[in-house]
C-alpha positions in Angstrom: 7.3 -32.7 6.7 11.0 -33.1 7.3 11.9 -31.4 4.1 10.4 -28.0 5.0 11.9 -28.3 8.4 15.3 -29.0 6.9 14.9 -26.1 4.5 14.4 -23.7 7.5 17.4 -25.3 9.3 19.5 -24.6 6.1 18.3 -21.0 6.1 19.2 -20.6 9.7 22.7 -22.1 9.1 23.1 -19.9 6.0 22.4 -16.7 8.0 24.6 -18.0 10.9 27.6 -18.7 8.7 27.2 -15.3 7.1 27.1 -13.7 10.6 30.2 -15.5 11.7 32.1 -14.5 8.6 31.0 -10.9 9.0 32.1 -10.8 12.6 35.4 -12.4 11.7 36.0 -9.9 8.9 35.0 -7.0 11.1 37.3 -8.1 13.9 40.2 -8.8 11.5 39.9 -5.5 9.7 39.7 -3.5 13.0 36.2 -2.2 12.3 35.2 -3.8 15.6 37.6 -4.6 18.4 38.0 -8.3 19.1 37.3 -7.7 22.7 33.7 -6.6 21.8 32.8 -10.2 21.0 33.6 -11.4 24.6 30.5 -9.8 26.1 29.0 -8.1 23.0 29.6 -4.7 24.7 31.7 -1.7 23.8 32.1 -0.9 20.2 29.0 -0.7 18.0 29.3 -3.1 15.1 28.5 -2.0 11.6 24.9 -2.1 10.5 25.4 -5.1 8.3 26.5 -7.2 11.2 23.6 -5.9 13.3 21.1 -6.9 10.6 22.6 -10.4 10.4 22.6 -10.8 14.1 19.0 -9.7 14.5 17.9 -11.9 11.6 19.7 -14.9 13.1 18.0 -14.3 16.4 14.6 -14.0 14.6 15.2 -17.5 13.2 15.2 -18.9 16.8 12.0 -17.1 17.9 8.7 -18.0 16.3 10.2 -20.8 14.1 10.5 -22.9 17.3 6.7 -23.2 17.1 7.1 -24.4 13.5 9.6 -27.1 14.5 7.2 -28.3 17.3 4.4 -28.3 14.8 6.5 -30.4 12.4 7.6 -32.8 15.1 4.0 -33.4 16.2 2.8 -33.9 12.6 5.5 -36.4 12.0 4.9 -38.2 15.3 1.2 -38.4 14.7 1.6 -39.3 11.1 -0.6 -36.3 10.0 1.5 -35.2 7.0 -0.5 -34.5 4.0 -1.1 -31.9 1.3 -2.5 -29.3 3.6 0.1 -29.6 6.4 2.9 -29.7 3.9 1.5 -26.7 1.9 1.3 -24.7 5.1 4.8 -25.7 6.2 6.3 -24.8 2.8 4.4 -21.6 2.8 5.8 -20.7 6.2 9.4 -21.5 5.1 8.9 -19.4 2.0 7.7 -16.5 4.0 10.6 -16.8 6.5 13.0 -16.8 3.5 11.3 -13.7 2.1 11.6 -12.1 5.5 15.3 -12.9 5.7 15.9 -11.7 2.2 14.2 -8.4 2.9 15.9 -8.0 6.2 19.4 -8.7 4.8 19.1 -6.6 1.7 17.2 -3.3 1.4 15.5 -3.8 4.8 12.3 -1.9 4.0 10.5 -2.0 7.4 7.0 -2.2 6.1 7.8 -5.0 3.6 9.7 -6.9 6.3 6.8 -6.5 8.7 4.4 -7.8 6.1 6.4 -10.9 5.5 6.8 -11.4 9.3 3.1 -10.9 9.9 2.1 -13.2 7.0 4.4 -15.9 8.3 3.0 -15.7 11.8 -0.6 -15.8 10.5 0.4 -18.9 8.6 2.0 -20.4 11.7 -1.2 -19.7 13.7 -3.2 -21.4 10.9 -0.8 -24.4 11.1 -1.6 -24.8 14.8 -5.3 -24.4 14.2 -5.1 -27.1 11.6 -3.2 -29.3 14.0 -5.7 -28.7 16.8 -8.5 -29.7 14.5 -6.7 -32.9 13.4 -5.7 -34.2 16.8 
């Protein structure tokens, strides 16, 4: 269970590092005033930075429930093919969601990946409830 959890952590750090690099480049080039980053007010940052920031925030919303699920599965020694399959499926769907969000950003496709990941997350919790 720790491997899918670690994979989602890596995705989160990947997006976070890209966001930091994007913000640094925007401030350095003058596209965004450095003072904007003090309170995140004033200038409107470019769309690319906004997409990265929103995706980074998304990786701290519903995935928290995934990490709790994983911690409980580990603590209760419930890891098995079904729980691991569900966990890897969730991570894959979150990666697809991020890829869509950070590239062509087609709203319907992004929503489908988001919805599928949340349905899978609900299934994970249903499975956990059944096995406790």
